[in-house]
N, C-alpha and C positions, 0 to 999 in steps of 0.2 A: 630426853631430847629426841625429836622425831628425825627420821632419816630424810635425806634429800628426796627420796621417792615419795615421801608423804607430804611434801610441801606443795601446796597448790601453785601452779604457774601464775605469774602476774598477768593482768589483762594485756599489757604490752607484749609479753612473750607469747600469749595465745594468739594475738593479732599477727605477729610475725610468722608464727607457725602456719596459720591460715593462709597468709600471703605466699609463703613458700609452696604450699600445696596447690594454690591457685596457679602459680606460674608453672609448676610441673604439669598440671592437667592441661593447660592450654598449649604448652610446648608440644605435647602429644597431638593435640588438635591441629596445630600448625602444619603437621605433616599430612593430615588428611584433607584439609580445606582445599588445597590446589587440585585435588582429585575430583572435586565436584564439577560437573559441567555447568554451563550457564543455565540450561533448563532446570537442572537440579537445584540451582541456587534460587531460581524463580519459585520453585515448589517450596523451598525452605522459607522464603519471604511470605508466601501465602499461609504457611503454617504459623508463622509468627503473627500474621494478621489475625488469624482465627483466635490465637491466644490473647491478643490484645482486646478483641471484641469480647471475649469471655471475662476479661479482667476490668473492662472499662468502667463499670459502675463503681467498683471498689477503688479503682485508681483515682477517680475524681473525688470520691468521698473521703478517702484517707488523706489525699493531698489537701483538700479544703479544711478538714478538721485539724490537721497538723498545723495549719496557719491561723487557727482561731476563727474560721468561718463555719459556724454551726449550721445545721439544717435550717433552711428558710432565709439565710442571709442573702441579700440581693447580689453579692459579688461571687457567689460560689461558681458561677458560670465560667469564671476565669480558669478554673482548674479543669474544666472540660476542654476548653479550647487549647490551653497550653500543655495539656497532658495527652489523653487518648486521641483527640482530634489531630494534633500534630503528628502523633505516631502513625495513625492510619493513613493520612495523606502521604506521608513520606514512604511508607511501605508500598503503597500503590504506585507511586512515581518511580521508585527504584525498580520494582517489578517490571514496569513498562520499559524502562531503559535496558534492563538485562534481556527482556524478551526481544527487543529490536536487535540488540547485539547478536542474540542467538540466531536471528534470521539473516544475519549478515549486513544489517543496517546500522547506521550511526544513531545514537540516542537523539541527536539533533538534526536528523535528516529532513524532517518535515516541519520544522519551526521557522517562523518568519525572521528576517534579518533586515537591518537598515544601516545606513551610515550615521554615525554619531560624531559630535565635534572632536577635533583633534586627531583625525585619522583613525578613529575607532570604529569597530563594528558592534552594533547592539543586537542581541538575540532576544526575541520575544519568548519569554519563558512562562507566562501565565496571563490569561486563562488558556488552558490547552484542552479543556473538555467542557461539556455542557453544564456539569455540576458546578465547576468553578465559576462559569459565566453567570449562573443563576444565584448561587449562594453569596458570591462576592461581586455582585454586579457593580460595574464602574471602576473596579480595581484591576490593575495590571502590574506585571513586573517585566523588566528587561535585565539581562546580564550584559554589561559592557565589557568587552575584552580589552586587553592591553593594546596601546597604539601600535599599529603595524601588523597585527594579526589579521589575516584575511578570512573571509567567510568560508572559503573552502578548507582552509587550515583548521578552523574551529570545528567544522563538521567531521573532518578526518580524525582529529585528535580526541573527540568526545568518547568517553568510555573509561579513561584512566586505566586502572589496573585490570578492569574487566575485559580490556582488549587482549590481555595476555593472562587469562585466568589460571594457568598452570604455574605461573611464577609466584611463589609464596612470598609474603612480606614479613614473616616473622611474628613476633609477639609485641603488642602495643599495650601500654598502660594508659587508661583513661581516668583522670582524676575528676570525678563528676562534680557538676555545679550543685550548689546548695539551695538555689532559689526557685528554679523552674523544673518541674519533674520530667518533662520530655527531653531536657538537654542531655542527661547521661544516656538515655535510650538512643537518641539520634546520633550522638558521638560514637557509640558502639557500632551502629550501622555504617557510619562513614568510614571508620577504620577498616572494617571488613571489606566494603565494596570499593572504596577509592584506592585502597592500598593492599588489599589481600592480607591484612594483619588480623590475627585472632587477638582477643582482648582480655585483659584483667581490668575490671571496672572497680575502682575504689570509690565508694559512695561517700559523699560529704555527710558528717554526722547529723546534719539537719534533715537528711533524707532517710535516716534509719527506718522510720515507720513505713517507707515505701519499698523496702527491700523485698518483703514477701510478694508484693505486687509485681515488682521487676522480675522476680524469679519465676512467677507464673507467665508473665507476658513474654519473657525471653527464654522460656524453657526449651524451645526448639534449637537454640544456640548453645544452651548449657549442656544438654544431654550428650551431644557428640564432642564436647570439649572445645568449642570455638569461643566460649565465654565462661568466665568465673566472676562472681561478685564478691567483693571483700568489704567488710566494715572495719572501722577503727578510727583512731585519732590521727593527728598530724604526723606522729612518729611512724605509723604504719605507712602512710603515704610517702614519707621521706625515704623509708626503707625500700619501698618498691621502686622509687626513681633511681636508686643506686643498685638495684638487683642485677646481677650479671646475666639473667635470662631475658632482660628487657632490650628491645631493639628500638623503641620509640616511646616518647611520652607526649600525651596531649592533656592540657589542663584548661578548664574553664574556671576562672577565679580572679584573684586580685593581682595587680602589678607587683605587690610586695611578695606574694607567694611565688610568683614566677621568678623574681630575682633570687629568692632563697634557694629555689630548685637549681637554677642555672649557675649561680655564683657562690652558693653556700650561705648559711645564715650570717648576716653581718658583712658579707662580701660586697665589694664595689664593682658594679658593672663596668666591663672594659679593662679592668686591671687584672693582669695575669690570665691564666687559662681558665675556662669555665670548669666548674666541678662536675657538671653533667657531661657524660661522655657519649650520649646518644642524641639523635636529633629530637627537637621538640617543636610542637605547634601549640598555639594558645589563643584563647579568647579572653580578654582582660578588661573589657568595659571601657569607660571613659566618661567625659562630661559632654553630653549631647546638646547641640543647639536646636532651637525652634525659631526659625527666621520667619517673622510675620511681615509680609510685603504689603506696604500701604496701598490701599485702593478705596473704592467707594462701596462700602458694605451696608447691607440692610441690618436692621436690629436683629432679625433672626440669624443672619450670617454671623454677627458679632457673638451672639449667645452660643450658637453651635460650635464655632471655632474656639471659643473660650472653654467649652466642655471638652473639646478635642485636646487642647493643651493640658487641661487638668488630668485627662485620662493618661496622657503620655507620662505624667509624673506619678500619679497615684495608683495605677494598676499594680497589683501585687504589693501594695503599701509602699511603693517606691523602691522595692528591693529588686531592681532590674538593671542589668548592665546597660540596657538601651533606653532607660528612662530619660525623657526629655528633662533637662535641668536648667538651661539658661534660655529664656525668651529674649531674642534680639528684636527690639521694637524701635520704630522711627519716632524720634521726638518731634519731628515736623509733620507727622500724620495728623490731619485734623480730627480723626476719630480715635486717636490714641487714648484719651481719657475715657471715652465710652467703652473701648475694648477692655481697659483695665478694670472698669467697674464690673463688667460681665465676668472677667477672670476672677476677681476677688469673690464674687457671688458664687460662681461655680465651684471654686475651691472650698468655700465654706459649706456648701450644701451636699457635696459628695458624701456618700455613706461612710460612717465611722467604722474603723476596723483596727485590729491590733497592729502595732509596729513590732514584728515578731523576729526579724532576722538578728542573729548574734551581733553585738557591738553597735546596734543601731542607736541606742541611747547615747553612746559616746559621740556618734556622728551628729546627732541633734544638738548635743551640748557644744560641739565645735562650731556649729552654725550660729548658735545663740551667742557664743563668745565673740565670733568674728563680726556679727551683725546685730548689735544690741537693739537697733531700731526696727528689726524685722517684725512683721505681723504674725502672731501665733494663734492657733486655734485655742479655744477655751481649755482644752485638756493638755495643751503644751506639746502636742504630738505632730503638728503640721505647721510648717513655716513658709511664709511668702516674703521674699526679699526684693525690694525695688531699689536699684542703685545705678550708678554711672560707671563707665569703663575704668575710671581712676580708682574706684573703690571695689572693683569686682575681682581682685586677684584670688581670694580664697574661694569664691563661688565658681570661678572658672578653672581652678586647678585641683579642686577636691571633688572626687566622686562621692557624694554624700550617701548614696545607696539607701535613702530613706526619704520621707516626705518633706523635702526641701526644694522649693521652686524659686528661681530667681528671674528678675526682669532687668535687663540692661538696655539703656536707650542709646541710640546712635543717630547721627545726623543723616539727612538726605531723604529723597523721594525717588520713585521710579528706579531706573537702572543704577543710578548713583547709590541709592540705599542698598540695592541687592549686592553690588560689587563691594561696598563697604562691609556689609554683614558677612559676606563670604570670606573676605580677607581677615576680618576679626575672628571668625570661627577657626579658620585655619591656623592663625598665628597665636591666639590667646587661650583657646579652650583645650584642655588636656584630652588627648585621645583622638582616634580616627575611626571609631566603630560606626557611628551613624549620625546623620544630620537630617532635620525635618524643615520643610518650607511650606508655608501656607500662602496661597496667592489666588485672588479671584480671577475668573476666566477672562474678563475684559482686560485687566492689567496684564495678564500673561500673554494675551494676543498682542497687546501693544508693544510689549518688550520683545516678542518674537525670538529671533536667534540669540539675542543678548541673554535671555533667560536660560536657554539651552547651554550656552557657553558657561554661564554661572554654575550650572549643575556639574559640568565637566571640571570646573576650577575647584570645586569642593573636594578636599582630600579626605574622603570618608568611604568606608567599605560598603555602606548602604546609604543612599540618598532617597528620601521620600518626599514627594510633592503632593500636598493635600491628603496625606496619609501619615500614619506613624510608622517609623522604620520597623517596628515589631511585626508589621504585616510581612515584611521581607523575611523575618525569622520564621514566621508561620507558614510561608510558602515553600514547599520542599524543592521545587525546581528553581528557586532563586538561590543565591549564595549568601553565606553569612560569615563575616570576619572583618578584620581590620583592613584598612587601605594598604596596598603593597608598599614595601620599603622598610619595614621594621627589621631590626637586628637583635641578636642576643643581648647586646649592650643597651639598646634603645628600642623597646617594643611597647609603646604606651597603651595600645589596644590589642596587642598580640601578633601572632605570626600564622599565616595560612588561613584557609577557609574550611567550612563544614557545610552540611546539608547538600546542596549542589546535586540534586538527584539526576540531572542530565549528565553528570560526570564530565563537566566541561573543564578544559585546560586553559591556561593563559588568562585567567579572570582578573579583572581590575575591580569591578564593583557591581552592585545591583542597584537599579533605579526603580522605585515603586511610584506609581501614580494612582491617585484616588479622586473621587468626586469632591468638588468644593462644597456642594450642597447635597443633602440627602433627598430622596423622593418624598413628597412630590415637588419640592422646590428645585430639584435637579432639572425639571422642565425649563426653568428660567435659564439655566446654563446652556441648554440646547438652543434656546431662542437667541441668546446673546451671541453665541458662536456659530449658529446655523450649522451645527455638526451633531447629527444623531448619535455618533459614536461616543459622545460625552454623556449620554443618558445613563443614569443609575436608577434602578428600581428598588434599591436597598434603602430603607428608612434609617433612622439612627442605628449605627452598628451595635451589635450586642456586646462588643468589648468596651464600649464607652462606660465609664464608671457611673454615669448618670442615667443609664438605661434602666427603665423600670422593669423590663422583661428580659434583661440580659441573661439571667440564670437559666430560664426556661428555653430561650432561643439558642443559647450556646449548647445546652444539652441536646436540643432537637437537631441542630446542625450535625453534631457528633453522631447521633443515632442514625441520621440519614447516611453518613459515611459508613456506618457499620452495616446497614441492611438495605439501603436504597429504597426504603418504603416511601413511595410518592404521596399517598394519602396522608400519612403522618407528617411528612414534610410540609404539606399544604397547611395543616393545623399550626405548625411552627411558624410559617411565614405570616399567617394571620396574627399570631402573637407578636411577631416582630413589629407590626404596624401599631402596636400599643406602647412602643418604647417612648 
């Protein structure tokens, strides 16, 4: 009989040992992080940037391949934009904020501000440089602060923990997302820079193939002990949430996982004391509405916005916390049937890809059982549900996290419809992460202040007008997270925010605005509104799932962020016009 010394440790035991070693290493790093000056932190961010540039091609390739997107697939560009592109723009933005702080300035000292409805201040957070204005022409973001916060207070408070860099924040656990490869990377940066917390990153098992890439890209943080990366199953993650060396937990995941962490497996939120003894922040997804405001649209408008809606659902095969799931459509809109025809056609012609995320088949089966009359793709992997509010309970309360798109019809036109749709989204759709609105410029001008008040009335952490809320995710100087007000007992889309490269305090939401029409049809928008500021020179965006050149353009945009090569960017822009 072998001795205990000869028995191989179980995978779980190995994982827990690795977790303990990781906590020990970053605990030592927590003592040295506060000793870095702001300028030294900027240098560190630039070293990370160089590491990301070196790893970018492998990052995009490993991510795409792990999701079943083989070389040549038209959707491989998704992994460039949601991976190294997002990482590089965030690093540049954080470095800019810390550089301003090092000069004695606020990160928000020179950005625009205006009054927003309800006693709010809106800060203009993008575009902030020529590159953004060119690559993302026609798109902008604002961060709306909580009512009552003044402009001077916003500028004074910007910087968060970097205003007091010598105050350490301890050790934080990041439970990484399993669907988008930049999320764990960005969450690590935010823990360090917003809170001065060193990090143990526990990767989701779906991201195991990315660990060598993360280790290369984040080597400048790993070497001095500011970060350790741990693999393992749910047992390892659970162990770390209860580890005595942890001071904070951040998770990107499901509401069910959040409840298990806070209240224990099988625990009831709000009953008794939480099992988690340290603070937690979370991004938990939800059911996102797409409010289509009736107006007079051309055939090209109908087709373009139908493809826009389909992109909101099918990007990353629907495995997105911010995927648009419920289209709110006016049954009184004379063009309703024409829009639905374009929507069905766009949904059918979008490129095929694998439904790869764990448990997605069960989600599809749940949709099939709840809506037996749904329209399914020939392979049974893509559902379109058209229903009424009375029959929409499952659609509106279940985050399917897979290719399931619903259409719910409501009464009304003009402001009446907008107000009805906003109230319906607030009251009946699960979660508060993001809401999308599509509205033509003539209708928006006619509604005027009423439309702006409707934006304010939406209880969502990101609201996108003629854009997908994912644009807010991709913009580092925007904020990302649930609408404020969640609690440990009731946090349908989470607690707190991330990204926020301007390190703003007192945030309520981000508002994204995009062009209703791409170039050259955007010229019509300028003519209708007599406002040159509405001009976009961007054709069909490369993130549209129907873009023929999306893969090449997404890679080209990322490479421009890597090296600033203008001649190569011009070639990419020419390709963009072939979308």
